N, C-alpha and C positions, 0 to 999 in steps of 0.2 A: 492455644497449644501449637507448637511447631510441628509441621508435617515431616514425616519420614520420606524424603524424596526418592530414596532408593526403593522403598517399599511400594510407592505408587507408580514407579516406573517413569519418572520424569526424563524426557529427552528434550534438549534445548540446543538450538544453534542460532548464530547471529550473522546477519548480513550487514556490513558496514559500508555506507556510501559516503565518500569524502570528496568534496570539490577540490580541484587542483587550481593553483593560482597561476594560470597561463591564459593565453588567448583561447578562443573556443576550439572544439575538437575537430570540426570539419570546415572551418572558415577562419579568416583572420580577424574577425570582430572581437572587441575587448570583452572580457568576462566581468562586466559591471552591471549592477542593478540600479535602476533609476526610479525616482519618485515624481519627477516633473511630468507634465502632460505630454503624452505621445502624440506624434504628428502623422502617424499611419494607423489606419483601422481597416482590417480585412474581415469580412463576414463569410462564413462557410457553414455547410451542413454535412454531417457524416452520411456516407453511403455504405451499405453492406453488400459485399460480393463474396462469392465462393472462393475458397482457397485452392491451393495446388491439387488437392485430392478431391476437389469438387464438393466440399462440404462448407456450410456457413457456420462460423463460430457462434455458439449460443449467446455468449456475453456481448459480442459485437451486435448481434441481432437485437438483443435487449436494449442496448443504447440507441440503436437506429429507431426503434419503435417509440422511443421517448421524444423523437422529433425535436431535439434541442438544436438551437443555433449556436455555433462556435464563433466567438468574436476575438480576434487577435489584435493586440496593440503593439506597435513597434516604433522605433526611432530611426529616422533616415540617416543620422550621422553615426550611429553605433550598431545598427543592425543591417542585414543584407538579404538578398533574395534566397540564400541557402536556408536561412531560418524560416522563411515563409514558404518553403518547399516550391519555389519557382525557379530554382537553379540546382543542378546536381551538386552533391557535396564535394569539397576540395580534398586534397590529400590530408591524411591524418596529421595532427599537430605533433611534431617530433619532440618538442619540449615536454608535452604532457605524457607522451609515450615513454620517454626516458625516465621521467619522475616515477611513473607507475612501475617500471622495471626495477628501479632502485628499491622501492617499497617491497616488491616481490622477493628480491634477494634478501632483504632484512627479515623477511618472514620465512626464510629457508625453503623457498619454493623453486621449482624447476621451470625456467623460461621455455615457452614452446618454440618449436623450430620455425613455424610459419604463422603469420597473423592473418586471420580471416575475419572480415567485418560481417557480422550477422545482424538480423533484424528481429526485434521482439515486438509483437503486435501491441499497440496502445489504443484502448477503446474509449477513454474518457475525454479525448480531444486535447490533451495536454502536450501532444506533439503534432505539429502541422502535417507531417507526412503520414501519420497513422501508425508509425512504428518508431522504435528506439534503436539506434545503431549501437552495437556493442561488440567487443572483441575479447576473446580469451587470451590472456598474456602469460599466465603461469599456473602451475598445478602442484599438488602434493607438498604444500608447505605445512608449517606447524609453529606453535609457540608453546612455551612451558610456563605453567602456573603452579608454583609450589612443586609437588611431586607428580603433577598431572601434565600430560602432553595433549594439547588440543589441536586436532588436525585442521588444516586450511586447504580444502580440496581444490578450490578455484579462486583465481584473482583475475578480474576483468577490468577493462577500461570502457566507458560508455558515456553517452551524452545525457546531461540533465534535462528535465522537462521544463515546459513553460510554467510561469507562475500563475496560479489561479487568483484573480483579483477580486471578483465579485460575481453575483448572479444578476441577470437582468431579465425579468419575466421567465420565459422558458429558455433563456440563453445563458451561457457561461462566458465571462470575459477573462482571457488569458493575456499575459504580457510575455513577449518572446525574448526579453533581455536575459532571462535565465536559461532559455532553451539552447542547448549546445555547449554549455559549460562542461569541461571534462570532469568525469567522476571516476574514481577508482572504487570498484566493488570488491570487497573481501568477504568471502563466505566461509564460516567455520563449519566443522562437522557437528553432529548432534551429540557430542560427548560431554557437554557441559552438565555437571551433576546437580547443581543447586542454584538458586537465584543469586546468591552472593558471588559465586564463581563466575556467573555470567557478567556481572559488573566488572570483575577483575579482568576478564578476557577483553572486554570492550575498552577498558582503561589502558591495558598494555598495548593493544593495537593502535589506539589513539596516540600513545607516547611515541611509538615507532613512526607513525605518520608525521608527527611534528618534528622528529629528529631528522628525517629525510629532507624536510623543507618543501617549499613551493606548494603548500597546501593552504587553502583559505581558512580563516579563523572567524569565530563568531556564531551566533544563533542562525541555524538553517544551513550552515556549510557542511555539517556532518550529521548523518541520520543513521539510526540503528533499526533494523527490522528483526523482530524476534520470532523464531519458529519454535512453537511449544506444543508438546503432546504428553499424555500420560497413558498408562496401560488402560485398554478398553475405550480410550478416547480418540479424538481426531487431531491431526496436525493443524494448528491454527497459526497464521502469520499475523503478527501485530506490527503495523508499519509506523515508521516515523517517530520513534522514541529518541529524543534529542538530549535529554539530561541523563547522565550516567546514574544519578541517584534514583531515578525512576525505574531503572531496569529491574531490580529485585521486586519492587512493588507491582509492576506490570505482570511479571511471571507468577507471583503469588496469587494475584487476582484471577489470572487465566486458569491456573491450576484449580483453584476453588470453584470457578465457574464450571469447569469440566467435571469435577467431582459431583457438583449439584446436578448437572444434566445426566450423568451416568446413573445417579441414584433415582432420578425421576424415570429414566428409561426402564430400570429394573422394576420400579413400582408399577409402571404401566403394563409390563409383561406379567407381573404377579396378578394384576387385575384382569388379565386376558384381553387387553386392548391391542388391536392390530391397526396398521395404517389404513386398511380398507374400512375401518369403523368411522373414520373421520370423513364426513361428506362435505363437499363444497356447496352447502345449501345456506345461502345468505338470506336473512330476514330483515325487512325494513322496520326499524323501531323508532322512526322519527317521532311518532305520536307520543312515545314514552317521555320525550324530552320537551314537549310543548311548553311546559311551565318551568323549565329549568332556570336556576338562578345563575348559571354559568354564561357569561356574556360571549365567551368564545364559541360555545356550542350553539347558543340561540342565534348569534349573528351568522354563523355558518349555515344553519338551517334556513335563515331568511334569504341567504344568497343562492339558495337552491341546492346546496350540498345535502347529502343523505347520511343518515346514521344507520349502519348495518350491523347485524350480529351474526355470529356463527356458533353453533352448538358444538362443544367439545365433550362428547360423551365419554365418561370415565375419567375426566380430569379433575373431579371434585377435590378441592383442597390443595391442588398442585400449582395453581397460578399465583399463590401468594409469594412474597419475597421476590426472587430474581427471575423466575420463569416468565412472569407477565411482561416485564421490561424486555426480556430476551426476545419474546415473540414480537413485541412492538417494533424492535429494531429491524427484524426481518421484513415485517409488513411495510415499514417506511421505505426500506431499500428496494423492495421488489414490486411496489405498487404506487399508485398516485394517492393513496390514503393520506390525509393530512394529520391524522392522530389516531391513537387507539387507547 
């Protein structure tokens, strides 16, 4: 049965990130990706420090405590010290800036009077400097889809991140050939009314980008982030949707996920369950699995890993279907647990 998206209060906005076909944003290195063996390898570790207001960012602290090694691969003939954060950035690439401004005008936006380079904190190691350089170039744009006008509050130009190649033990290998490629970021308002309209918005903006020219084509050169919420739910950002055909499917899946979580929340309230009722009291249940036929579990226990359980009082019958996998994702993201 098709949902009534007006009734459930769907709010959806899109952030589109499009690579520009110029040299890099803050140096003159070419914007090319390579598959041959790099001849430079740099190893670093993340350090957490207090910000300007004297506080430590919780997400940065979480990454620091994971003690991951960050390994950067580069090429001596197509990369430079700017990308390795061993040299200050050069002046902004004027070809990239001009292209971004043309796109902004095509989106009916107002170009700002003065360009200010800002820094966004990056905690996953995908930028050697620990932040992403970005600049607001235009505001208050819009596009028209049928009888609807969809606002475009901001248009920015920024640098792309390094490519994540693989994991090595407790380390992550990045390649800096993508780091610094100019991106134009186009953010719509949350006025999108339904999943199909979201696809139409992304398609129209993509058409405008290709019309202006000097944008890269192919898989990975354009990415859509979807911001989705419904009444009584939370705003969730789904990153990296590349295929336009997937946009309606992703939105429908997230809407149904939030409907499920809201229903479970209401049921827990009906049962009188409060947050304080959930105690962090873990029980070692390794003995229960002594004779398990699962090779994964038995081999893990032989290696000294532990099987732990947590009592969720009042959750009887609620872990079936999607809530169990939902909890498992949070556990894997926020702990060193190997499975649930």
